[in-house]
VMD Tcl script that draws the C-alpha trace (Angstrom):
set ca {
  {-47.90 -0.67 -11.68}
  {-50.36 -1.57 -8.95}
  {-49.51 -1.35 -5.27}
  {-51.57 -2.58 -2.31}
  {-50.97 -2.49 1.42}
  {-52.02 -5.46 3.52}
  {-51.89 -5.87 7.30}
  {-51.73 -9.51 8.38}
  {-53.37 -9.65 11.80}
  {-52.24 -12.57 13.94}
  {-53.57 -13.80 17.26}
  {-51.09 -13.49 20.12}
  {-48.41 -12.18 17.73}
  {-47.53 -8.77 16.35}
  {-49.39 -7.74 13.19}
  {-47.23 -7.76 10.05}
  {-47.61 -5.08 7.36}
  {-47.01 -6.19 3.79}
  {-46.77 -4.29 0.55}
  {-47.92 -6.01 -2.63}
  {-46.59 -4.73 -5.96}
  {-47.50 -5.81 -9.46}
  {-45.80 -4.38 -12.56}
  {-48.48 -5.50 -15.05}
  {-51.79 -7.36 -15.00}
  {-50.21 -10.62 -16.19}
  {-47.33 -10.43 -13.71}
  {-47.23 -12.12 -10.28}
  {-47.18 -10.04 -7.08}
  {-43.95 -9.03 -5.36}
  {-44.36 -9.18 -1.56}
  {-42.37 -6.85 0.69}
  {-42.32 -6.27 4.41}
  {-40.26 -3.53 6.07}
  {-38.75 -2.79 2.63}
  {-37.43 -6.34 2.40}
  {-38.49 -8.54 -0.52}
  {-39.98 -11.72 0.95}
  {-41.10 -13.42 -2.22}
  {-43.48 -13.57 -5.12}
  {-47.06 -14.85 -5.03}
  {-49.42 -15.73 -7.85}
  {-52.78 -17.39 -8.33}
  {-52.17 -20.83 -9.81}
  {-55.26 -22.82 -10.80}
  {-57.43 -20.83 -8.39}
  {-55.08 -21.08 -5.40}
  {-52.77 -18.32 -4.20}
  {-49.24 -19.71 -3.90}
  {-45.80 -18.41 -3.10}
  {-43.73 -19.14 -6.20}
  {-40.47 -17.56 -4.97}
  {-39.17 -17.21 -1.41}
  {-40.24 -18.92 1.81}
  {-40.83 -16.28 4.48}
  {-44.56 -15.68 4.06}
  {-47.04 -17.63 6.23}
  {-49.53 -19.64 4.11}
  {-52.48 -17.98 5.89}
  {-51.11 -14.53 4.96}
  {-50.75 -15.61 1.32}
  {-54.35 -16.84 1.31}
  {-55.62 -13.57 2.79}
  {-53.51 -11.50 0.39}
  {-55.16 -13.40 -2.45}
  {-58.61 -12.63 -1.05}
  {-57.68 -8.93 -0.85}
  {-56.37 -8.93 -4.44}
  {-59.43 -10.75 -5.81}
  {-61.77 -8.23 -4.16}
  {-60.08 -5.28 -5.85}
  {-61.94 -3.63 -8.71}
  {-59.06 -4.17 -11.18}
  {-59.44 -7.94 -10.66}
  {-63.10 -8.16 -11.69}
  {-64.03 -5.00 -13.62}
  {-62.34 -5.88 -16.96}
  {-64.29 -9.13 -17.28}
  {-67.50 -7.41 -16.21}
  {-67.04 -4.75 -18.93}
  {-66.42 -7.43 -21.59}
  {-69.49 -9.37 -20.48}
  {-71.68 -6.24 -20.38}
  {-70.78 -5.15 -23.93}
  {-69.59 -8.28 -25.80}
  {-70.56 -6.88 -29.24}
  {-68.35 -3.84 -28.69}
  {-65.47 -4.72 -26.35}
  {-62.60 -6.89 -27.51}
  {-60.31 -6.36 -24.52}
  {-59.84 -4.30 -21.35}
  {-56.33 -3.44 -20.19}
  {-55.71 -2.20 -16.66}
  {-52.96 0.41 -16.82}
  {-53.15 1.20 -13.11}
  {-55.80 1.59 -10.40}
  {-57.28 4.69 -12.03}
  {-56.73 4.08 -15.78}
  {-58.20 1.44 -18.04}
  {-57.92 1.01 -21.80}
  {-60.97 -0.35 -23.61}
  {-60.28 -1.85 -27.04}
  {-63.36 -2.20 -29.22}
  {-63.94 -4.70 -32.01}
  {-62.94 -3.45 -35.44}
  {-66.53 -3.25 -36.68}
  {-68.06 -1.84 -33.49}
  {-69.96 1.41 -33.91}
  {-67.97 3.90 -31.89}
  {-70.84 6.39 -31.47}
  {-73.32 3.82 -30.15}
  {-70.81 2.35 -27.75}
  {-69.72 5.75 -26.44}
  {-73.29 6.57 -25.41}
  {-73.90 3.17 -23.81}
  {-70.53 2.94 -22.12}
  {-70.57 6.48 -20.73}
  {-73.89 5.84 -19.01}
  {-73.24 2.23 -18.02}
  {-69.75 2.43 -16.54}
  {-70.97 4.63 -13.70}
  {-73.22 1.78 -12.56}
  {-70.55 -0.94 -12.96}
  {-67.51 0.72 -11.42}
  {-67.15 1.47 -7.72}
  {-68.69 4.74 -6.60}
  {-65.73 6.04 -4.56}
  {-63.14 5.84 -7.31}
  {-62.31 8.39 -9.98}
  {-61.37 6.51 -13.13}
  {-60.37 7.23 -16.71}
  {-61.31 4.88 -19.52}
  {-59.44 5.40 -22.78}
  {-61.62 3.84 -25.49}
  {-60.27 3.01 -28.93}
  {-61.25 0.84 -31.84}
  {-59.08 -2.09 -32.87}
  {-56.12 -0.95 -35.04}
  {-57.31 2.67 -35.21}
  {-55.37 5.67 -33.98}
  {-58.27 7.80 -32.74}
  {-59.68 7.33 -29.28}
  {-61.77 9.11 -26.67}
  {-61.80 9.20 -22.88}
  {-64.66 8.55 -20.52}
  {-64.08 9.89 -17.04}
  {-65.99 8.36 -14.17}
  {-65.85 10.93 -11.41}
  {-66.09 9.73 -7.82}
  {-69.58 9.97 -6.46}
  {-70.85 10.06 -2.92}
  {-73.45 7.51 -1.95}
  {-76.50 9.54 -1.08}
  {-77.73 6.80 1.30}
  {-74.57 6.72 3.40}
}
mol new
graphics top color blue
foreach p $ca { graphics top sphere $p radius 0.5 }
foreach p [lrange $ca 0 end-1] q [lrange $ca 1 end] { graphics top cylinder $p $q radius 0.2 }
display resetview
């Protein structure tokens, strides 16, 4: 499950805090405010839309979508697949800190482990500690790559 907090800032009106909850990566987002379920939003053909409920301002939905799309879990799986297309079959986001990498059946596990362990530190955000469970397609054995948080030395 993934949970995000969003504060909708409005001119001349009180700011509204929202909580966005998603059970799985293919599921839409449940939107709550003050512990009350307001509705469900999802990206439909590139546009963030409220698919259930009617209490969320359209501008808030748009800005929630921008927040969601900027999150690492939204773009990192595709980036990993594009970086190592000969090795990676799929990337599953388990939660904000855990990802499962599924390699092609014929991918060389040793070669990929070396490349991935070095490369993921450059691709993933610096501030986040993350665990990548890597396994080959239809095989029981797996290994973990841990990307520890790092401090930007130029900050």
